[in-house]
All heavy atoms as an XYZ file, in Angstrom:
942
protein
N       0.849     -1.178      0.000
C       0.000      0.000      0.000
C       0.892      1.237      0.000
O       1.832      1.330      0.753
C      -0.885     -0.028      1.251
C      -1.908      1.067      1.288
S      -2.946      1.057      2.764
C      -3.558     -0.597      2.835
N       0.567      2.192     -0.882
C       1.324      3.436     -0.929
C       0.361      4.611     -0.783
O      -0.829      4.420     -0.595
C       2.132      3.535     -2.214
C       1.267      3.424     -3.452
O       0.089      3.837     -3.409
O       1.769      2.932     -4.473
N       0.911      5.820     -0.861
C       0.091      7.005     -0.638
C      -0.996      7.171     -1.701
O      -1.950      7.894     -1.489
C       0.971      8.248     -0.581
O       1.607      8.433     -1.817
N      -0.860      6.499     -2.837
C      -1.875      6.582     -3.884
C      -3.034      5.625     -3.617
O      -4.103      5.784     -4.184
C      -1.244      6.273     -5.247
C      -0.173      7.271     -5.650
C      -0.712      8.693     -5.773
O      -1.778      8.880     -6.365
O      -0.047      9.602     -5.260
N      -2.819      4.633     -2.781
C      -3.861      3.683     -2.442
C      -4.867      4.344     -1.519
O      -4.499      5.034     -0.584
C      -3.255      2.452     -1.731
O      -2.286      1.854     -2.581
C      -4.316      1.436     -1.380
N      -6.151      4.120     -1.785
C      -7.185      4.670     -0.921
C      -7.263      3.811      0.341
O      -7.550      2.616      0.280
C      -8.546      4.715     -1.635
C      -9.637      5.178     -0.685
C      -8.468      5.629     -2.848
N      -6.967      4.442      1.476
C      -6.965      3.746      2.760
C      -8.373      3.602      3.320
O      -8.739      2.559      3.845
C      -6.084      4.501      3.752
C      -5.941      3.893      5.134
C      -5.111      2.618      5.076
C      -5.299      4.888      6.086
N      -9.155      4.673      3.219
C     -10.485      4.635      3.806
C     -11.420      5.644      3.180
O     -11.010      6.500      2.398
N     -12.688      5.507      3.562
C     -13.742      6.357      3.028
C     -14.580      6.915      4.172
O     -14.815      6.237      5.177
C     -14.680      5.540      2.119
C     -14.012      4.933      0.950
N     -14.042      5.512     -0.289
C     -13.288      3.793      0.815
C     -13.380      4.743     -1.152
N     -12.909      3.701     -0.497
N     -15.041      8.157      3.978
C     -16.028      8.767      4.857
C     -17.209      9.183      3.997
O     -17.031      9.581      2.840
C     -15.481     10.017      5.559
C     -14.454      9.749      6.619
C     -13.100      9.829      6.334
C     -14.832      9.429      7.921
C     -12.148      9.610      7.307
C     -13.883      9.199      8.901
C     -12.548      9.292      8.599
O     -11.614      9.071      9.564
N     -18.401      9.116      4.567
C     -19.617      9.543      3.883
C     -20.291     10.584      4.760
O     -20.389     10.408      5.988
C     -20.561      8.348      3.647
C     -21.858      8.793      3.014
C     -19.878      7.285      2.806
N     -20.758     11.667      4.147
C     -21.485     12.696      4.892
C     -22.882     12.171      5.199
O     -23.600     11.730      4.301
C     -21.554     13.983      4.094
N     -23.261     12.205      6.490
C     -24.614     11.778      6.858
C     -25.601     12.932      6.638
O     -25.231     13.995      6.122
C     -24.649     11.234      8.281
C     -24.404     12.269      9.362
O     -24.398     13.483      9.054
O     -24.243     11.880     10.534
N     -26.857     12.752      7.032
C     -27.895     13.759      6.789
C     -27.601     15.088      7.475
O     -28.071     16.129      7.039
C     -29.251     13.222      7.249
N     -26.799     15.060      8.545
C     -26.469     16.290      9.264
C     -25.171     16.924      8.767
O     -24.759     17.955      9.267
C     -26.350     16.039     10.778
O     -25.215     15.187     11.019
C     -27.607     15.400     11.337
N     -24.518     16.275      7.802
C     -23.265     16.797      7.268
C     -22.029     16.313      8.020
O     -20.915     16.722      7.701
N     -22.205     15.434      8.998
C     -21.075     14.874      9.743
C     -20.442     13.748      8.923
O     -21.136     12.990      8.252
C     -21.538     14.313     11.098
C     -22.106     15.360     12.026
C     -21.046     16.350     12.457
O     -19.973     15.969     12.872
N     -21.359     17.629     12.339
N     -19.107     13.645      9.021
C     -18.395     12.592      8.289
C     -18.408     11.304      9.094
O     -17.946     11.264     10.219
C     -16.960     13.019      7.999
C     -16.902     14.173      7.058
C     -16.512     15.439      7.347
C     -17.242     14.172      5.675
N     -16.595     16.228      6.222
C     -17.042     15.474      5.185
C     -17.702     13.190      4.794
C     -17.282     15.819      3.858
C     -17.936     13.542      3.467
C     -17.720     14.838      3.022
N     -18.921     10.242      8.483
C     -19.048      8.933      9.119
C     -18.160      7.947      8.364
O     -18.216      7.896      7.130
C     -20.521      8.462      9.080
C     -20.668      7.088      9.703
C     -21.431      9.477      9.758
N     -17.337      7.150      9.070
C     -16.499      6.174      8.365
C     -17.358      5.165      7.600
O     -18.344      4.650      8.137
C     -15.733      5.466      9.485
C     -15.831      6.366     10.660
C     -17.123      7.116     10.520
N     -17.004      4.912      6.365
C     -17.664      3.902      5.536
C     -16.791      2.652      5.581
O     -15.943      2.438      4.711
C     -17.856      4.412      4.115
N     -16.968      1.862      6.613
C     -16.064      0.737      6.873
C     -16.166     -0.366      5.830
O     -15.168     -1.025      5.535
C     -16.305      0.190      8.275
C     -16.016      1.174      9.415
C     -16.313      0.543     10.765
C     -14.587      1.677      9.351
N     -17.334     -0.588      5.261
C     -17.489     -1.655      4.262
C     -16.592     -1.443      3.046
O     -16.146     -2.387      2.427
C     -18.956     -1.737      3.803
C     -19.907     -2.141      4.881
C     -19.991     -3.643      5.045
O     -19.509     -4.397      4.197
N     -20.577     -4.087      6.132
N     -16.326     -0.170      2.720
C     -15.545      0.150      1.538
C     -14.081      0.443      1.854
O     -13.308      0.771      0.963
C     -16.151      1.381      0.831
C     -17.500      1.138      0.214
C     -18.636      1.116      1.222
O     -18.533      1.689      2.290
N     -19.712      0.425      0.877
N     -13.706      0.353      3.103
C     -12.362      0.746      3.541
C     -11.464     -0.462      3.781
O     -11.932     -1.591      3.884
C     -12.470      1.581      4.821
O     -13.210      2.766      4.568
N     -10.169     -0.185      3.901
C      -9.186     -1.250      4.133
C      -9.238     -1.750      5.568
O      -9.786     -1.088      6.465
C      -7.763     -0.738      3.852
O      -7.457      0.288      4.808
C      -7.618     -0.215      2.440
N      -8.635     -2.888      5.788
C      -8.576     -3.459      7.142
C      -7.775     -2.547      8.080
O      -8.093     -2.429      9.263
C      -7.956     -4.859      7.104
C      -8.821     -5.886      6.388
C     -10.215     -6.024      6.985
O     -10.340     -6.117      8.229
O     -11.180     -6.052      6.202
N      -6.750     -1.897      7.551
C      -5.950     -0.977      8.362
C      -6.808      0.189      8.849
O      -6.761      0.564     10.018
C      -4.757     -0.469      7.549
C      -3.761      0.427      8.279
C      -3.096     -0.312      9.436
C      -2.708      0.943      7.311
N      -7.610      0.767      7.971
C      -8.497      1.872      8.345
C      -9.511      1.408      9.399
O      -9.748      2.105     10.386
C      -9.217      2.395      7.102
C     -10.092      3.592      7.359
C      -9.544      4.859      7.480
C     -11.462      3.458      7.460
C     -10.341      5.968      7.699
C     -12.274      4.554      7.671
C     -11.713      5.815      7.799
N     -10.103      0.228      9.197
C     -11.063     -0.314     10.163
C     -10.421     -0.481     11.538
O     -11.029     -0.174     12.565
C     -11.604     -1.659      9.686
C     -12.468     -1.570      8.466
C     -12.863     -2.976      8.006
C     -13.440     -2.964      6.630
N     -13.770     -4.318      6.159
N      -9.185     -0.965     11.563
C      -8.477     -1.162     12.832
C      -8.235      0.172     13.538
O      -8.332      0.259     14.762
C      -7.166     -1.904     12.604
N      -7.934      1.219     12.779
C      -7.743      2.541     13.379
C      -9.055      3.034     13.966
O      -9.113      3.457     15.123
C      -7.205      3.551     12.344
C      -5.792      3.168     11.910
C      -7.224      4.967     12.919
C      -5.292      3.951     10.702
N     -10.122      3.003     13.189
C     -11.429      3.496     13.637
C     -11.889      2.770     14.893
O     -12.421      3.379     15.822
C     -12.475      3.359     12.499
C     -13.879      3.643     13.006
C     -12.122      4.284     11.345
N     -11.654      1.453     14.944
C     -12.109      0.634     16.079
C     -11.077      0.511     17.191
O     -11.327     -0.178     18.173
C     -12.510     -0.752     15.581
C     -13.708     -0.691     14.668
O     -14.663      0.024     14.927
N     -13.649     -1.425     13.570
N      -9.918      1.145     17.026
C      -8.812      1.049     17.990
C      -8.498     -0.414     18.311
O      -8.299     -0.791     19.461
C      -9.116      1.831     19.275
C      -7.849      2.133     20.083
O      -6.744      2.063     19.509
O      -7.980      2.453     21.284
N      -8.455     -1.207     17.273
C      -8.224     -2.648     17.394
C      -6.742     -2.915     17.109
O      -6.323     -3.034     15.958
C      -9.128     -3.387     16.409
C      -9.264     -4.856     16.730
O      -8.519     -5.362     17.594
O     -10.122     -5.492     16.106
N      -5.955     -2.997     18.161
C      -4.500     -2.974     18.043
C      -3.904     -4.205     17.350
O      -2.951     -4.068     16.578
C      -3.816     -2.712     19.409
C      -2.337     -2.359     19.216
C      -4.004     -3.863     20.361
C      -2.079     -1.099     18.467
N      -4.433     -5.399     17.597
C      -3.815     -6.591     16.989
C      -3.874     -6.584     15.469
O      -2.841     -6.751     14.812
C      -4.425     -7.869     17.572
C      -4.016     -8.070     19.018
O      -2.940     -7.652     19.435
N      -4.890     -8.678     19.800
N      -5.049     -6.370     14.866
C      -5.043     -6.289     13.397
C      -4.274     -5.073     12.889
O      -3.648     -5.135     11.835
C      -6.517     -6.179     13.013
C      -7.306     -6.313     14.235
C      -6.397     -6.345     15.402
N      -4.291     -3.980     13.663
C      -3.541     -2.801     13.234
C      -2.055     -3.119     13.150
O      -1.407     -2.799     12.162
C      -3.764     -1.609     14.165
C      -2.962     -0.417     13.740
C      -3.429      0.408     12.734
C      -1.716     -0.158     14.281
C      -2.668      1.482     12.285
C      -0.943      0.908     13.848
C      -1.426      1.732     12.844
N      -1.494     -3.736     14.182
C      -0.070     -4.075     14.181
C       0.282     -4.964     12.993
O       1.294     -4.746     12.331
C       0.321     -4.770     15.489
C       0.414     -3.848     16.670
C       0.797     -4.569     17.954
O       0.966     -5.817     17.938
O       0.930     -3.890     18.976
N      -0.557     -5.960     12.718
C      -0.289     -6.866     11.593
C      -0.293     -6.121     10.269
O       0.606     -6.299      9.443
C      -1.347     -7.976     11.539
O      -1.274     -8.757     12.701
N      -1.307     -5.304     10.054
C      -1.415     -4.539      8.810
C      -0.279     -3.518      8.691
O       0.303     -3.354      7.626
C      -2.769     -3.825      8.728
C      -3.961     -4.744      8.617
C      -4.054     -5.428      7.271
O      -3.692     -4.805      6.262
O      -4.497     -6.585      7.234
N       0.031     -2.835      9.779
C       1.082     -1.822      9.793
C       2.439     -2.450      9.489
O       3.197     -1.952      8.666
C       1.106     -1.120     11.146
C       2.143     -0.042     11.261
C       1.889      1.233     10.788
C       3.378     -0.305     11.838
C       2.848      2.242     10.887
C       4.336      0.685     11.946
C       4.071      1.956     11.467
N       2.744     -3.551     10.160
C       4.027     -4.219      9.958
C       4.174     -4.735      8.528
O       5.274     -4.751      7.978
C       4.208     -5.356     10.963
C       4.401     -4.841     12.390
O       4.710     -3.643     12.567
O       4.231     -5.644     13.332
N       3.061     -5.133      7.916
C       3.106     -5.626      6.539
C       3.418     -4.502      5.538
O       3.933     -4.764      4.452
C       1.776     -6.284      6.172
N       3.147     -3.262      5.924
C       3.411     -2.130      5.034
C       4.892     -1.858      4.858
O       5.315     -1.376      3.812
C       2.751     -0.856      5.566
C       1.243     -0.795      5.514
C       0.756      0.478      6.174
C       0.766     -0.852      4.080
N       5.679     -2.103      5.895
C       7.111     -1.842      5.822
C       7.420     -0.360      5.875
O       6.668      0.438      6.428
N       8.508      0.028      5.253
C       8.951      1.424      5.307
C       7.960      2.326      4.590
O       7.291      1.929      3.646
C      10.340      1.564      4.689
O      10.291      1.244      3.323
N       7.870      3.533      5.059
C       6.958      4.495      4.464
C       5.565      4.468      5.043
O       4.699      5.221      4.622
N       5.344      3.590      5.998
C       4.001      3.462      6.549
C       3.614      4.599      7.489
O       2.470      4.693      7.896
C       3.853      2.115      7.267
O       4.862      1.962      8.238
N       4.558      5.482      7.808
C       4.240      6.633      8.656
C       3.909      7.875      7.828
O       3.635      8.935      8.379
C       5.395      6.934      9.623
C       5.634      5.871     10.684
C       6.879      6.196     11.501
C       4.426      5.718     11.591
N       3.909      7.734      6.513
C       3.597      8.864      5.642
C       2.103      9.069      5.480
O       1.293      8.597      6.267
N       1.754      9.775      4.422
C       0.351     10.110      4.163
C      -0.333      9.046      3.308
O       0.300      8.409      2.470
C       0.273     11.456      3.463
N      -1.621      8.892      3.542
C      -2.455      7.973      2.777
C      -3.663      8.735      2.260
O      -4.089      9.727      2.848
C      -2.925      6.802      3.653
C      -1.816      5.882      4.054
C      -1.085      6.127      5.202
C      -1.498      4.785      3.278
C      -0.047      5.285      5.575
C      -0.457      3.943      3.646
C       0.269      4.187      4.794
N      -4.238      8.248      1.177
C      -5.395      8.903      0.594
C      -6.673      8.443      1.285
O      -6.910      7.252      1.448
C      -5.483      8.594     -0.914
O      -4.278      9.042     -1.536
C      -6.678      9.272     -1.558
N      -7.479      9.434      1.677
C      -8.799      9.197      2.263
C      -9.800      9.883      1.346
O      -9.594     11.021      0.936
C      -8.904      9.786      3.688
C      -7.789      9.259      4.592
C     -10.283      9.520      4.287
C      -7.856      7.789      4.898
N     -10.906      9.203      1.023
C     -11.943      9.792      0.183
C     -13.140     10.206      1.035
O     -13.595      9.446      1.892
C     -12.385      8.810     -0.899
C     -11.325      8.407     -1.918
C     -11.919      7.456     -2.956
C     -10.695      9.611     -2.595
N     -13.628     11.413      0.778
C     -14.785     11.978      1.482
C     -15.918     12.126      0.465
O     -15.800     12.891     -0.483
C     -14.429     13.342      2.075
C     -13.436     13.262      3.207
C     -12.075     13.102      2.957
C     -13.856     13.340      4.534
C     -11.161     13.014      3.998
C     -12.939     13.264      5.577
C     -11.602     13.097      5.300
O     -10.702     13.018      6.328
N     -17.009     11.376      0.676
C     -18.132     11.335     -0.258
C     -19.303     12.130      0.306
O     -19.633     12.017      1.485
C     -18.587      9.898     -0.470
C     -17.546      9.027     -1.107
C     -16.547      8.328     -0.481
C     -17.386      8.772     -2.490
N     -15.791      7.661     -1.396
C     -16.290      7.907     -2.636
C     -18.078      9.185     -3.627
C     -15.858      7.451     -3.875
C     -17.662      8.730     -4.861
C     -16.559      7.875     -4.970
N     -19.948     12.896     -0.576
C     -21.139     13.637     -0.159
C     -22.108     13.742     -1.326
O     -21.748     13.477     -2.474
C     -20.757     15.034      0.342
O     -20.134     15.773     -0.684
N     -23.344     14.115     -1.007
C     -24.364     14.322     -2.029
C     -24.053     15.592     -2.798
O     -23.685     16.594     -2.208
C     -25.746     14.473     -1.377
C     -26.244     13.229     -0.681
C     -26.811     12.222     -1.652
O     -27.372     12.629     -2.677
O     -26.685     11.017     -1.373
N     -24.204     15.536     -4.074
C     -24.065     16.743     -4.878
C     -25.351     17.550     -4.807
O     -26.370     17.090     -4.298
N     -25.307     18.738     -5.321
C     -26.504     19.580     -5.362
C     -27.333     19.205     -6.583
O     -26.805     18.801     -7.600
C     -26.097     21.045     -5.405
C     -25.392     21.470     -4.143
C     -25.138     22.954     -4.161
C     -24.632     23.448     -2.911
N     -23.699     23.494     -2.171
N     -28.641     19.323     -6.436
C     -29.498     19.041     -7.592
C     -30.564     18.003     -7.334
O     -31.117     17.452     -8.273
N     -30.861     17.696     -6.089
C     -31.950     16.770     -5.775
C     -31.637     15.330     -6.126
O     -30.512     14.872     -5.980
N     -32.657     14.639     -6.645
C     -32.522     13.207     -6.924
C     -31.542     12.904     -8.056
O     -30.984     11.822     -8.118
C     -33.891     12.607     -7.255
C     -34.803     12.548     -6.051
C     -36.121     11.888     -6.386
O     -36.155     11.050     -7.304
O     -37.104     12.220     -5.721
N     -31.357     13.845     -8.962
C     -30.462     13.650    -10.090
C     -29.027     14.072     -9.772
O     -28.187     14.131    -10.652
C     -30.969     14.448    -11.299
C     -32.355     14.050    -11.740
C     -32.403     12.593    -12.193
O     -31.470     12.090    -12.808
N     -33.496     11.918    -11.895
N     -28.752     14.370     -8.507
C     -27.433     14.880     -8.118
C     -26.354     13.819     -8.308
O     -26.577     12.634     -8.078
C     -27.451     15.326     -6.666
N     -25.209     14.272     -8.716
C     -24.047     13.416     -8.850
C     -23.272     13.451     -7.535
O     -23.022     14.529     -6.994
C     -23.130     13.930     -9.984
O     -23.883     13.981    -11.185
C     -21.923     13.034    -10.160
N     -22.908     12.283     -6.993
C     -22.128     12.299     -5.747
C     -20.820     13.069     -5.924
O     -20.212     13.028     -6.991
C     -21.852     10.821     -5.472
C     -22.863     10.074     -6.272
C     -23.176     10.938     -7.462
N     -20.430     13.761     -4.886
C     -19.182     14.521     -4.891
C     -18.147     13.746     -4.072
O     -18.492     13.182     -3.031
C     -19.396     15.898     -4.262
C     -20.473     16.726     -4.938
C     -20.092     17.130     -6.345
O     -19.008     17.625     -6.577
N     -20.984     16.880     -7.296
N     -16.908     13.748     -4.530
C     -15.845     13.081     -3.787
C     -14.644     14.013     -3.699
O     -14.331     14.726     -4.651
C     -15.461     11.714     -4.416
C     -14.880     11.894     -5.802
C     -14.505     10.962     -3.519
N     -14.044     14.010     -2.528
C     -12.849     14.817     -2.303
C     -11.772     13.903     -1.713
O     -12.030     13.163     -0.769
C     -13.187     15.944     -1.327
C     -12.131     16.986     -1.216
C     -12.608     18.143     -0.338
O     -13.380     17.971      0.587
N     -12.121     19.330     -0.639
N     -10.586     13.940     -2.309
C      -9.458     13.145     -1.820
C      -8.592     14.020     -0.930
O      -8.284     15.154     -1.293
C      -8.645     12.600     -2.980
N      -8.231     13.485      0.241
C      -7.347     14.198      1.161
C      -6.254     13.252      1.632
O      -6.463     12.052      1.745
C      -8.118     14.729      2.364
C      -9.157     15.762      1.985
C      -9.792     16.364      3.196
C     -10.809     17.419      2.787
N     -11.377     18.089      3.959
N      -5.083     13.825      1.909
C      -3.968     13.041      2.448
C      -4.021     13.113      3.966
O      -4.123     14.199      4.538
C      -2.649     13.600      1.935
N      -3.969     11.962      4.616
C      -3.985     11.900      6.072
C      -2.963     10.870      6.540
O      -2.805      9.812      5.932
C      -5.361     11.486      6.606
C      -6.466     12.495      6.345
C      -6.306     13.713      7.230
N      -7.362     14.664      7.036
C      -7.259     15.766      6.304
N      -6.141     16.023      5.654
N      -8.267     16.602      6.195
N      -2.309     11.186      7.642
C      -1.384     10.215      8.242
C      -2.186      9.260      9.123
O      -3.303      9.575      9.569
C      -0.323     10.927      9.076
O      -0.905     11.498     10.230
N      -1.604      8.115      9.383
C      -2.243      7.165     10.292
C      -2.394      7.784     11.678
O      -3.396      7.571     12.363
C      -1.424      5.881     10.368
C      -1.222      5.125      9.054
C      -0.362      3.879      9.287
C      -2.542      4.773      8.398
N      -1.397      8.573     12.072
C      -1.430      9.227     13.379
C      -2.606     10.206     13.468
O      -3.346     10.207     14.459
C      -0.109      9.949     13.639
C       0.097     10.487     15.050
C       0.207      9.355     16.047
C       1.343     11.355     15.094
N      -2.801     11.024     12.447
C      -3.917     11.977     12.453
C      -5.255     11.251     12.498
O      -6.181     11.683     13.196
C      -3.844     12.892     11.236
N      -5.371     10.135     11.790
C      -6.609      9.352     11.836
C      -6.846      8.766     13.221
O      -7.972      8.779     13.730
C      -6.568      8.236     10.794
C      -6.659      8.682      9.342
C      -6.325      7.527      8.411
C      -8.030      9.253      9.032
N      -5.784      8.266     13.852
C      -5.919      7.706     15.206
C      -6.354      8.784     16.190
O      -7.220      8.543     17.039
C      -4.606      7.062     15.651
N      -5.781      9.963     16.076
C      -6.176     11.083     16.950
C      -7.639     11.424     16.710
O      -8.420     11.563     17.653
C      -5.274     12.315     16.707
C      -5.852     13.551     17.365
C      -3.870     12.052     17.212
N      -8.022     11.553     15.464
C      -9.397     11.921     15.108
C     -10.415     10.950     15.710
O     -11.474     11.361     16.183
C      -9.554     11.971     13.595
C     -10.949     12.195     13.143
N     -11.564     13.423     13.204
C     -11.868     11.344     12.631
C     -12.796     13.312     12.744
N     -12.999     12.062     12.386
N     -10.084      9.661     15.706
C     -11.016      8.655     16.206
C     -10.816      8.320     17.688
O     -11.521      7.461     18.215
C     -10.936      7.392     15.346
C     -11.531      7.582     13.994
N     -12.885      7.640     13.773
C     -10.959      7.797     12.784
C     -13.121      7.850     12.512
N     -11.962      7.957     11.881
N      -9.874      8.967     18.333
C      -9.632      8.691     19.750
C      -9.097      7.292     19.990
O      -9.342      6.687     21.029
N      -8.357      6.778     19.042
C      -7.821      5.408     19.105
C      -6.495      5.418     19.855
O      -5.426      5.465     19.251
C      -7.651      4.854     17.683
O      -8.885      4.856     17.013
N      -6.575      5.351     21.164
C      -5.399      5.525     22.013
C      -4.369      4.412     21.876
O      -3.167      4.673     21.913
C      -5.812      5.693     23.466
C      -6.653      6.934     23.753
C      -7.041      6.988     25.226
C      -5.934      8.190     23.331
N      -4.821      3.167     21.710
C      -3.859      2.063     21.544
C      -3.088      2.214     20.237
O      -1.871      2.055     20.202
C      -4.573      0.716     21.615
C      -5.070      0.372     23.023
C      -5.720     -0.992     23.042
N      -6.997     -0.949     22.345
C      -8.174     -0.975     22.935
N      -8.262     -1.066     24.241
N      -9.286     -0.931     22.232
N      -3.798      2.540     19.173
C      -3.150      2.741     17.870
C      -2.232      3.959     17.933
O      -1.094      3.916     17.450
C      -4.202      2.888     16.745
C      -3.549      3.321     15.449
C      -4.964      1.584     16.550
N      -2.692      5.020     18.547
C      -1.896      6.240     18.695
C      -0.597      5.959     19.437
O       0.487      6.333     18.991
C      -2.714      7.296     19.437
C      -2.057      8.634     19.685
C      -1.749      9.348     18.389
C      -2.958      9.486     20.555
N      -0.686      5.262     20.542
C       0.498      4.917     21.332
C       1.474      4.060     20.524
O       2.686      4.287     20.545
C       0.067      4.181     22.603
O       1.173      3.802     23.355
N       0.941      3.099     19.786
C       1.776      2.230     18.964
C       2.514      3.044     17.901
O       3.724      2.885     17.703
C       0.911      1.142     18.315
C       1.686      0.187     17.451
C       2.409     -0.862     18.021
C       1.707      0.321     16.068
C       3.135     -1.737     17.223
C       2.419     -0.550     15.271
C       3.130     -1.583     15.856
O       3.847     -2.450     15.061
N       1.798      3.947     17.226
C       2.419      4.758     16.181
C       3.509      5.667     16.743
O       4.564      5.822     16.136
C       1.362      5.588     15.458
C       0.442      4.800     14.537
C      -0.736      5.656     14.096
C       1.209      4.260     13.339
N       3.253      6.254     17.898
C       4.275      7.105     18.520
C       5.505      6.277     18.892
O       6.634      6.742     18.742
C       3.700      7.820     19.745
C       2.680      8.909     19.429
C       2.019      9.405     20.712
C       3.306     10.053     18.650
N       5.295      5.040     19.342
C       6.427      4.176     19.696
C       7.247      3.793     18.456
O       8.416      3.461     18.567
C       5.949      2.915     20.426
O       5.370      1.987     19.526
N       6.617      3.860     17.281
C       7.303      3.534     16.023
C       7.928      4.769     15.374
O       8.466      4.690     14.282
C       6.330      2.874     15.041
C       5.850      1.511     15.487
C       6.981      0.528     15.490
C       6.496     -0.875     15.792
N       7.566     -1.850     15.745
N       7.810      5.927     16.040
C       8.463      7.127     15.535
C       7.590      8.091     14.763
O       8.112      9.006     14.107
N       6.276      7.927     14.821
C       5.394      8.868     14.124
C       5.578     10.269     14.703
O       5.691     10.440     15.913
C       3.937      8.436     14.268
N       5.611     11.256     13.840
C       5.840     12.640     14.245
C       4.507     13.379     14.330
O       3.867     13.624     13.313
C       6.746     13.332     13.225
C       7.046     14.764     13.579
O       6.540     15.312     14.553
N       7.872     15.397     12.769
N       4.078     13.754     15.540
C       2.781     14.443     15.676
C       2.768     15.834     15.069
O       1.716     16.419     14.879
C       2.561     14.497     17.193
C       3.882     14.263     17.809
C       4.714     13.503     16.820
N       3.946     16.385     14.746
C       4.012     17.719     14.132
C       3.948     17.668     12.607
O       3.702     18.677     11.967
C       5.278     18.441     14.564
C       5.309     18.709     16.054
C       6.480     19.600     16.412
N       6.734     19.627     17.826
C       6.030     20.314     18.721
N       5.001     21.022     18.325
N       6.345     20.284     19.990
N       4.182     16.490     12.038
C       4.116     16.353     10.582
C       2.654     16.367     10.156
O       1.800     15.802     10.830
C       4.773     15.047     10.154
N       2.388     17.029      9.050
C       1.000     17.121      8.616
C       0.847     16.971      7.124
O       1.790     17.127      6.363
N      -0.365     16.657      6.726
C      -0.736     16.568      5.331
C      -2.008     17.385      5.159
O      -2.837     17.426      6.055
C      -1.010     15.117      4.913
C       0.190     14.223      4.937
C       0.570     13.758      6.320
O      -0.275     13.583      7.174
N       1.854     13.576      6.542
N      -2.178     17.996      4.016
C      -3.347     18.843      3.747
C      -3.545     19.860      4.867
O      -4.658     20.184      5.250
C      -4.617     18.006      3.587
C      -4.673     17.262      2.268
O      -3.843     17.565      1.385
O      -5.534     16.395      2.111
N      -2.422     20.324      5.449
C      -2.507     21.352      6.478
C      -2.984     20.874      7.829
O      -3.379     21.679      8.664
N      -2.974     19.568      8.080
C      -3.437     19.050      9.359
C      -2.435     18.092      9.974
O      -2.294     16.971      9.530
C      -4.758     18.300      9.196
C      -5.965     19.149      9.347
C      -7.191     18.297      9.581
O      -7.315     17.199      9.062
N      -8.092     18.793     10.378
N      -1.750     18.537     11.029
C      -0.901     17.633     11.798
C      -1.775     16.985     12.868
O      -2.922     17.372     13.069
C       0.238     18.407     12.457
O      -0.268     19.236     13.487
N      -1.235     15.993     13.546
C      -1.978     15.366     14.638
C      -2.312     16.392     15.717
O      -3.390     16.365     16.311
C      -1.178     14.200     15.220
N      -1.395     17.333     15.958
C      -1.665     18.400     16.922
C      -2.852     19.249     16.484
O      -3.710     19.616     17.288
C      -0.439     19.302     17.105
C       0.637     18.722     17.984
C       1.962     18.751     17.586
C       0.343     18.153     19.219
C       2.967     18.224     18.381
C       1.333     17.621     20.018
C       2.641     17.670     19.603
O       3.627     17.148     20.401
N      -2.915     19.570     15.203
C      -4.014     20.393     14.699
C      -5.348     19.653     14.760
O      -6.388     20.254     15.004
C      -3.708     20.864     13.284
C      -2.573     21.872     13.258
C      -1.957     22.063     11.888
O      -1.929     21.105     11.094
O      -1.490     23.170     11.642
N      -5.320     18.344     14.570
C      -6.538     17.545     14.715
C      -7.029     17.627     16.159
O      -8.222     17.794     16.415
C      -6.305     16.075     14.292
C      -7.504     15.203     14.632
C      -5.996     15.996     12.803
N      -6.094     17.545     17.107
C      -6.460     17.659     18.525
C      -7.131     19.005     18.801
O      -8.170     19.077     19.474
C      -5.230     17.531     19.425
S      -4.574     15.868     19.555
N      -6.538     20.074     18.293
C      -7.099     21.399     18.502
C      -8.485     21.515     17.887
O      -9.396     22.053     18.490
C      -6.185     22.470     17.895
C      -4.936     22.730     18.703
C      -4.044     23.767     18.040
O      -4.374     24.266     16.933
O      -3.007     24.088     18.632
N      -8.639     21.005     16.675
C      -9.913     21.110     15.966
C     -11.029     20.417     16.723
O     -12.168     20.880     16.730
C      -9.765     20.538     14.570
C     -11.024     20.630     13.765
C     -10.805     20.160     12.352
N     -12.026     20.280     11.608
C     -12.216     19.747     10.436
N     -11.242     19.095      9.853
N     -13.351     19.877      9.812
N     -10.745     19.267     17.305
C     -11.787     18.486     17.976
C     -11.771     18.669     19.489
O     -12.461     17.944     20.208
C     -11.662     17.002     17.596
C     -11.986     16.794     16.136
C     -10.969     16.693     15.193
C     -13.299     16.763     15.700
C     -11.266     16.539     13.840
C     -13.598     16.616     14.360
C     -12.581     16.498     13.442
O     -12.872     16.366     12.104
N     -11.007     19.639     19.968
C     -11.021     19.951     21.399
C     -10.406     18.884     22.279
O     -10.796     18.700     23.418
N      -9.412     18.186     21.756
C      -8.727     17.139     22.520
C      -7.492     17.762     23.128
O      -6.689     18.377     22.442
C      -8.335     15.956     21.615
C      -9.568     15.385     20.928
C      -7.600     14.887     22.410
C      -9.247     14.461     19.777
N      -7.318     17.607     24.434
C      -6.131     18.157     25.076
C      -5.443     17.089     25.892
O      -6.024     16.070     26.207
C      -6.508     19.341     25.974
O      -7.209     18.878     27.104
N      -4.210     17.367     26.257
C      -3.435     16.422     27.048
C      -3.928     16.314     28.481
O      -3.514     15.436     29.216
N      -4.846     17.173     28.878
C      -5.316     17.162     30.257
C      -6.463     16.206     30.483
O      -6.954     16.072     31.580
C      -5.754     18.580     30.668
O      -6.809     19.012     29.843
N      -6.918     15.537     29.440
C      -8.052     14.610     29.582
C      -7.656     13.369     30.288
O      -6.625     12.857     30.239
C      -8.613     14.258     28.227
C      -9.448     15.362     27.689
C     -10.195     14.853     26.519
N     -11.173     15.859     26.181
C     -12.045     15.730     25.247
N     -12.093     14.638     24.539
N     -12.894     16.665     24.965
């Protein structure tokens, strides 16, 4: 798997919130969302070098135009660390930090620190 491979998908629900589309996503993405460390470690280790870089995530939403609307998709680069922070996956987060993931590195203008700020996550919790 490389940065061009789609790691996971999100779909906008009726309220506009992004919901993980697990059926269409990779096992690695599912493990992050569910904070399931054993499958995450297996998938992560199988990636080898470069696994701390950015991966492509697709964000799907309804287009404008009613029933005839064409779905809209936006591709964004996200690190595994930023995804773990976003989902509150503490076991995965801890594992990634132990492997040398840099919380200051970011893709599409979002480091893991910026994800924390955006969602109101602080070290005091």
